[in-house]
C-alpha positions, -999 to +999 in steps of 0.1 A: -146-870-599-173-865-626-207-853-615-241-857-631-258-832-608-263-803-633-271-828-662-300-840-640-310-804-631-312-795-668-337-823-672-363-803-652-375-790-685-388-825-694-411-828-664-446-815-673-469-799-647-507-800-645-508-834-661-545-841-651-558-809-667-561-796-703-536-767-706-537-740-732-500-734-724-480-764-712-457-757-683-426-777-672-409-778-639-379-757-651-402-729-662-422-732-629-390-731-608-378-699-625-412-682-618-413-695-583-378-682-577-387-647-590-419-648-568-400-660-537-374-633-541-402-607-544-420-620-513-387-619-494-381-583-506-416-573-497-412-589-462-380-570-457-390-536-471-426-534-462-430-555-431-396-552-413-383-587-421-346-597-423-346-626-446-319-632-473-338-627-505-311-643-526-311-674-504-348-676-507-347-673-545-320-699-547-340-723-526-370-718-549-349-726-579-344-761-565-377-766-546-389-791-572-356-806-581-366-840-566-392-843-594-363-851-618-362-884-601-398-888-589-418-870-616-446-845-607-474-860-587-506-840-592-518-820-562-552-836-559-534-870-555-505-858-534-527-841-508-557-864-509-549-880-476-522-877-449-506-912-456-500-903-493-488-868-484-463-883-458-451-910-481-445-885-509-426-862-486-404-891-477-398-900-514-390-863-521-365-863-492-348-894-505-346-879-540-331-847-527-305-865-507-296-886-538-292-853-558-270-839-531-247-869-531-242-864-569-223-832-561-186-833-554-181-835-516-167-799-514-199-785-529-225-804-508-224-780-478-234-751-501-263-770-517-277-787-486-297-755-476-313-757-511-321-794-512-322-810-478-318-784-450-340-755-460-344-730-432-380-727-419-385-690-429-371-697-464-393-727-467-424-707-457-417-681-485-408-707-511-441-726-503-460-693-507-442-686-540-449-721-552-487-716-545-486-681-560-471-696-592-499-721-593-525-693-589-509-673-617-511-704-639-548-708-631-555-671-638-536-672-671-555-703-682-588-687-673-577-656-693-572-679-722-607-692-719-599-725-702-626-728-676-611-762-665-589-741-641-618-722-625-621-745-593-583-748-591-580-710-591-606-706-564-590-733-542-555-719-547-566-684-539-582-696-507-550-715-498-529-683-504-552-662-482-552-689-455-514-686-451-519-652-433-487-638-447-487-601-452-463-602-481-486-626-499-516-603-493-495-573-505-485-592-537-521-602-544-533-566-539-506-548-558-495-572-586-520-599-591-546-581-612-520-575-640-519-612-648-555-610-660-546-583-686-536-586-722-503-573-734-520-542-749-537-536-715-504-537-697-491-506-715 
């Protein structure tokens, strides 16, 4: 059997994010997914090491790598549209689920069980951390755009920060306190 799964996954780099806004640095879904995976892994490690959690950080990172895989088939719907009303949000979630199931069926049968927890059966605790990492990635993008002088991201940054704080997750609060300020610095200031 031939499989197109990884050929589709490699096309994540062609899906642009932040389509409704002027960007100083364009971002694609593949770049975003890598950053979200690194952040999700960090949040899982922080949960385990600082707050007594017992989550598999590797599984969380892997789920984050694939969290936007459905967009290969659906494209990226801008957040203001996706979350504008419950009907649109629900319909889009259904479309994402169909796309993820389609991606899963592209794999050889013997691999599907291993990929199901990444595409269609994400455990609740993993999903919580991936969602937080996804939002954290968006916040970092906003901060970096503001650092580059792009004030178009000012309101998005404020809204995203409020959303992160509303999660009430101690590992997110820890990340914001310990690591976030560095994203506002220049390379010379990071030394």
